[in-house]
N, C-alpha and C positions, 0 to 999 in steps of 0.2 A: 402493490403500493401505485397508488394514480395520486400521478403530478400535477396540479392546477393553477393558476393563477389566481382562484378563489374558492371560497366553498359555496359554491352556490345551490341554494334549494334546488337546481335543475338534477343536480346530481343526485337525489337521494333516491328516485325510485330504480332507477336501473343499475344503483348500486344495491337496494335492496333486492334486485331483480335475481342478482350475479349473487349473493350470499343465498337464494334462496333455492339454487337451482344446481343440479348435478354437479358442477362445476366449480363450484365455491371454493376458494383456498382454503388452503389453513390457517391463513393470516389475512386481515384486511386494516390498511393506511391510508389515507387521504395526507400528502404533502402539499403543502403552499409555499410556490414558489414564483416570488414577481419581480428577479432581480435576471438580467439577461450577464452573460458570461459564461465560463467553462465548465461550470456548477452544474450538476442535473438536478439536484434537491435544493428547497430551501429550508431555512430555518426553521417553520414549525411544521409540526407533523401530529396529526389526530388518528388514534387509535380507534377503528370503526368494528372490529370483531378477532375471535380470533388467538392465537399467541405471538406474541411479542419479537420472537427472533425463530429467523433459520437453523437449524444444526446443521454444518456441513461435514461429514464424516471422510470424506474422499481424499485429504490432502496428506499425501504423505511426509513422512520425517527423514530425519538422515540415516545412511545406510545401517542396516543392523535396530535402527531406533523405532520404537514405536509410530503409528502415524498422530497426524495433528488433528485434533478436532477443533471446531469453531461454532460458536454461536455468533449469528451478524443479525444487528439489529437493520431496519429496514431501509433506515437514513445513511447510515454507514457505508462506506463504499468497500464492495468485496469484489473480485475479479467475476466476470457472469459465466466463463467458460472456465467450469471446475476441472475436465481434460489437460488444459493449455493450463491454467495455473498450477498442476501440478509439475508441469514442465519448465513452468518458469522457478521455482520452489526448486526445483535440482538444477538448474541452470545459475543461481541466485547463490547455493550455497557450493556449486562448485567454484568456482567464481571467488567468492571469498575465501577459501580454504582455511587453514589451520586456524584461522584467528583468532584470539580469546576476549578481544576487545571489540566490538563492533557500534557503529551509529546509523541507525536507519533512519533514513530520513520521510517524510510522508510513509509514513509506517501501515498506515488503516486501521485495520482489528488485528494487526499482525501476521500476514499474508506470510512475512519473511522471518518475521521477529522473533516466534515461537519454534521454528525450528533452530534456529538458531543458536535459540538458548537451547534447547534438550539437545543440541549437537555441543554443548559446555564451553558456548561463546557467554559473554556478559554483554547486554545489548541494551543503549541507550535510544529509544524510539520518540521520534517527534510527528505528533499528526495534530492539526488543527480543529477538525473533529473531535468535540469532547463525548459524542456517543461511541466513536469509533475508539476511543480512547476508554472509554466503559467498557466496550466490548473487551480487548487486548488484557484489561486489567482480569475479568472476569475468565477469558480463555485461557489464562496463564495458571489463575486457580483449578480450572478446571484441566487441562492435562499437568496438573502436578510441578509449575516449575515453580522452584523455590524462590522466593520474591528479589534475592539479592539480584538474581539473573538478569531481571530485566528490568529497567527503570524509566516508565514513561511517562511524557512530558507532551501535555496539554498544550500548545500554543503551535501560532504560524511557524513554519520553516525560518521563514525570512527573520523573525525575531528573536528565534529562540540558539540560532547558528551561532552569534558572537558568545552567547553563555557556554556554550560545549565546547566550545574551536579549542578551547585553552585545553581541556581533557586531550589524552593519549590514546588514540584508536589508532585499530592495526587495521582495520579496512572498516569503507561506508558504501552503503547501501542506498540510492537513489531511485524513488518512484512517483515522478512528482505527475501532473495534471498534462494536460493535454497542452499547453500554454509552455509548458518544460521550467527547466531548471531560472529562476530569479540572478542577476547576474553577481549579488551579492552573495548565493548560497555558493553558486560554483567557487566565485574568490574564494571565501571562509573553507570550504573540502579541499580544492586543488593548491591556492595559497599559503592557508595558514595551520591546517589540520594535516593535510600531507599524509595520507594512509599511504603506508605498502600496494594496498589494491584498493580497486571501489569498483563496483558493478551498476550500471545505470541502466534503470529498467525504462524503457519511452513507448509510448501509447500513440505517437506524435514522429515519424519519422523524420519532418524536413526540422522539426524545431529541434532535434537531434541533432542532426548535419550542421545546423547555422552555431551550434554550442561545439563543436568535437574541435574547432581550429584553435578555441581559448585554450580547451584541455589540454591538448595536445602541446602547446606552447610552454604549456604549466611544468612541463617535465613526465610526462606521462606517453608513456605505446598502451596501443589497443594489443589486445591479447587476443580476445575473440571477441567475435561478432554474430548472432545468432539469432533470427527472424525466426518467433513464434507466431503460428494463425489463429489467434486468441477471435476473431471474429469472423468465420467462411463462408464465404460466397458475396464478402465485401472487399473493399479495395486496402479497407485496414489492417494493419500486423503491428503488434509487440514485436522490440527490439532489444535484445538485450545485450553488453557491450560489457566486456571488461577489461577494466586499465590497469596496469602497474607502473608503478614507480620507475621512472629511467635509474638505472647504477650509476651515482655521484653527481643526481640531483640529490638535494637535502629540503 
């Protein structure tokens, strides 16, 4: 997918050349993104040629379970490094533990939602990208996950968190964009929902470091911190932090 500010006529010749070459991809899209900010893609995506989804087969499920298959739209978020994504899934599953009711915030196409559901949890999954939620629903069917196991919600986490904060859950998974979690999301998770365990997947250590003091003041302790080299040969890392609610803090 080529992301541009406008669908200019000057793109046509090089795109045709690419599609006619031996390096032609299986599918090609143009995405138009005129906005600044942390999001890589814009709202308008134009299919030019080929298949509509990438099929990813390399993500493992829970121990002893079948692997999870994913269909991913070009403008829906999915981890680009499949080997590292496999490690993230393993760390999140370990951090969540035997929870039966899980809230997955910023869930994307269901990287964590689906393995958790296959492992037996009932997962409420929130994501504002509607294409990603459509992918999640399709992936749940592809993996033959019972509809009762996954409750997908297409909405901004900041808008939906109040609605779900009244529901009991054992664990929360957070995988926000580079800006991190909005204060109202942190307040709802660690101040209202107060799960026994929470797993925070951060692609921005500086944003995470800024949020940690408030989380710890809410009565949570850090059980584990694990860095994952998601982007080799760059300074960027993914960090997975597992929190547990401290005894005596309700």
